[in-house]
C-alpha positions, 0 to 999 in steps of 0.5 A, spaced: 176 280 647 179 275 652 173 271 653 172 271 645 179 268 644 177 263 650 171 261 647 175 259 640 180 255 644 175 251 647 171 250 640 177 248 637 179 244 644 172 240 642 173 239 635 179 236 636 176 231 642 171 229 637 175 228 632 177 221 633 169 218 634 168 222 628 173 218 625 171 211 628 164 213 625 167 213 618 171 207 619 165 204 621 160 206 615 158 212 618 154 208 624 158 210 631 159 204 635 159 204 642 165 205 646 169 199 649 170 198 656 177 200 656 174 207 652 169 208 658 174 206 663 179 211 661 179 214 654 177 221 657 183 221 661 188 216 657 186 215 651 193 211 648 192 207 654 185 205 652 187 205 645 193 200 646 187 196 650 183 195 645 188 194 639 194 191 642 191 187 648 184 184 645 185 186 639 192 182 637 194 178 644 187 175 646 186 173 639 193 169 637 191 162 636 197 159 640 192 159 647 185 159 646 181 164 650 178 159 655 185 158 657 188 166 656 182 167 662 185 162 666 192 164 666 190 172 667 185 170 672 191 166 676 195 172 675 190 177 678 189 173 684 197 172 684 198 180 685 191 181 689 188 185 684 180 184 685 178 190 681 180 187 675 178 180 677 171 181 677 171 183 670 176 177 668 171 173 673 166 175 668 169 174 661 172 167 663 165 165 664 163 168 658 170 164 654 167 157 657 170 157 664 165 154 669 164 157 676 167 151 679 173 151 675 174 158 677 173 156 685 178 150 683 183 154 680 183 159 686 184 154 691 189 151 688 193 158 687 192 159 695 199 154 696 202 158 690 200 166 691 198 166 698 192 164 702 190 171 703 190 173 696 185 166 695 181 168 700 180 175 697 180 172 689 174 168 693 170 174 695 170 177 689 168 171 685 162 169 690 160 177 689 161 176 681 157 169 681 151 172 684 150 177 679 
């Protein structure tokens, strides 16, 4: 009896977890779109954080017209260098390149930041940039 109750609970849990994906598929006209990077990275453990990342950060903030995507990339890369966030810096260096920032401009920005954010932060950021630019 306990096994049946556990099996039913598991089935209900699976059905509840599938609802957001089903709703997304319905909104997209029945065709499920691939999960966003935020969904891939944290959707299983922090679905609300992934949702906020998708809808608020990238769906709203990054789309506001007061700054271009290129400028937002430079600001974001600068903040990540200053805070020594190499894991996030990787993806934002790639995004900056997609948004029109050249490798030379990124290296120059990091060099400039060395005097304001600390030499070790800039040296670490340049190592990340070197790795990203090779790919």
